[in-house]
Structures are given as structure tokens and as C-alpha cells.
N, C-alpha and C positions, 0 to 999 in steps of 0.2 A: 531455448526458453525466452520468453517474451520478457516481462519485467517482473523480476523476483526480487527477494531479498538481497541486497548487495553487501559485501564484506570487503573491507579494504586492508590488506596486510602489509605491515612494514618489518622488515627483518634489518636489524642494525650490525655495524661492524662487519660487514659481509665484504670479504676482500675480492678483487679480480680473479685470484686464482680459484676460490670457492665459485664464484659465478661461472667459471669456465668448467668446472667440475660439474655443476647443476647442467649446464648446457650439454654436455656430454652425457650425463647419466639420465637426463630426463627429456621429454619433448615439452620444450618451454614454449611452443606456440599454440596449443590448444589443449582442451580438456583432459586430454590423457596425462598432463602433467600431475594431476591429483593423484592419480592410480599410481604413476610410476613413483612418487614419492612415498606414499602410504598405500601399498598394494592390497593389504588386507582389508576389506570393506568393514569387517565387524568393527575396525577401529575408528570409523567414521561417524559412529553415533546415530544420531537420528537422521543424519542426512544421506540420503542415497545417491544423489547426482551432483556434481558442482561443476559450473560452466566457468571456463576462464574467460575474463573480458579483456584484460591487459597485465602484461609483466614487464617490468622495466628494472634495469640496474643503471644505478648513477655511481660511477666510480670515486668520483670527487667526494661524495658524502658517505661512500661505502656502504649504500642502503640499496636492498633489493624490495621492489613494492609490486603487488600484484593485486587486482582486484577480481572478483568473482560473483556470481549468482547462485543461489539455491532456491528452492522453491519457499521453503518458510524459515527453517532455522538457520543461523549462522554456523559456519563449520568448526565449531569449538574444539571437538574431538579429534577432527583430522588435523587441527593445528596442534593440538598436543601431542598426538602420534609423530607427526612431522617434526617437531620439534627436538625429537631424539634420534634422528635419523642421521645417517652420514652428511646429508646435505644441509642440516641446520643445528646439530648439536652445539651447545654452549652459546647459542645466539638469542639475544632478546628477540621475541616476535610480539608485536602488537596486532591486533584485529579489532576494528570497529565495524559494527553490522547496523545497517539502516534498513528498516523495514519497507516494503513495497509500498505502503501507503505514507511512508516518511512521519510516522508518528513517534517513534521509538528508535534510539540508538542506544545499543549496548557495545561494551568495550571489555577487551581482555588483554592481558600481558602474560606471555608463557616463556619460559626457559627450560629445556630439558624436560618436559612433559608438567612440570610445576606450574599449577595456575596462580601466579603471581598477584594479578589484580582481576577482577570480575564484577563490572558495575554497569549500572543503568546510568547513561549521562543525560538523556533527552527524553521526556514524555509529553507528548502535546495530544491535544483533542483532535481527531479527525476533522471536525469543524473549524477548528482554527487553521489548519493545514489548508482545508478547501478556500476558506477566506482569502488567505494570503495569496493563492493562485488567482482567485476571482479579481483581487484588488492588485494584482501584478507585482507583488511583493516577493518574488522568487529570490532575489538577492538576500533581501532579509531573511528568508526561510534558510537559505544556503548559510549563513551565518549562524542561525539558530542551532544548526545540525553540525556544522564544521568546526567552529571556534571551541566547543567542548572536547571534539576529538583531537584537535590540534594541542589544546591544553593537557589532555590526557598523555599523547604521545611524548610531550616535553617532559611532563613530570615522571613518566617512566625511563626515559633516557637519564634523567636525573637521579632516579633512585637506585637504577640497576646497571648502568654503565660506568665502568671506571675512567675517569678523564685521565688525559695526559699529566703526568707529573703527580699524580696520587700514588 
């Protein structure tokens, strides 16, 4: 898949043991990962194919993150189905989806199939994005897209994760 809709998923409070279980139970190195986690395609919703771009585990922050591409829609139904599998049960999962033309950013937060948040974070005119590329304002465009994503993720962490000592 060339350039499609990109989605960026973060799984919070993911232990090293859970990551090792994910490594044993799935192929984390290619797109088979998505079918290994949610084998029943009817649970994928509008998405027929998901291509894995990158998957990383950070043991220090206990976060699993992966990015993927789809043709049009973000894999929200896949994420909801994945959230109640043996690999991701009781884990906060956030996903930000940036459309191919970089004019739209949607974000969701899920725990155990429950859709906790479903928001549009950014909506730009395609002319605006085009002018930013023409004027070599790529860093500014990145900030327009990623600052709201980072704020959304931080807000979800504060809302849905129990911090130490509480």
C-alpha cells in the first residue's frame, strides 16, 4: 500500500510479560499481526486490509505503540475488537488517524471494547495543507496535526489510568 490513511495506536500500562506474550502469540513483524489478534474479519468493520508500518515496545514507559495504514477508514472496529482479546484486555488503547491528504485527524480511546472517546481533533482545508507544503511549512503542519494528538493522549491517560498512590 502506498500512501493511505495512517493510524497511530498506543497501548498503556503494557508490561514486559504482556509484550512477550504478544510476541509469542502473534507475528509482530508484518501485517499478519492484525489477523492474529482479531482473526474474524467481520469484526474489522469497514476495513478490509491493514498494513503494519511499525511496532515498538518501550519497557520504561510500559507502552506498546504501532502505526498502520488502511485505504480509507481508520481501523476503529478492529481496535475495539482487539481491546477485549487476551493481548489487550483491561488496557487503555488510543488511536489517532490522519487522512491521506492530512486534512483530518480523528482520535478514539478504547478499553475492553468500550469506546470511551471518539473525537475529531483537526479539520483543515486541502488548500491550506497545499499552501503549507508550497511554503515549506512542513514543521508547522506537523504541529497542527500532532499537538492535538499528544494533548488527546495525555488527557486520556489522566482520565482513564489510575496513577500510583491513588
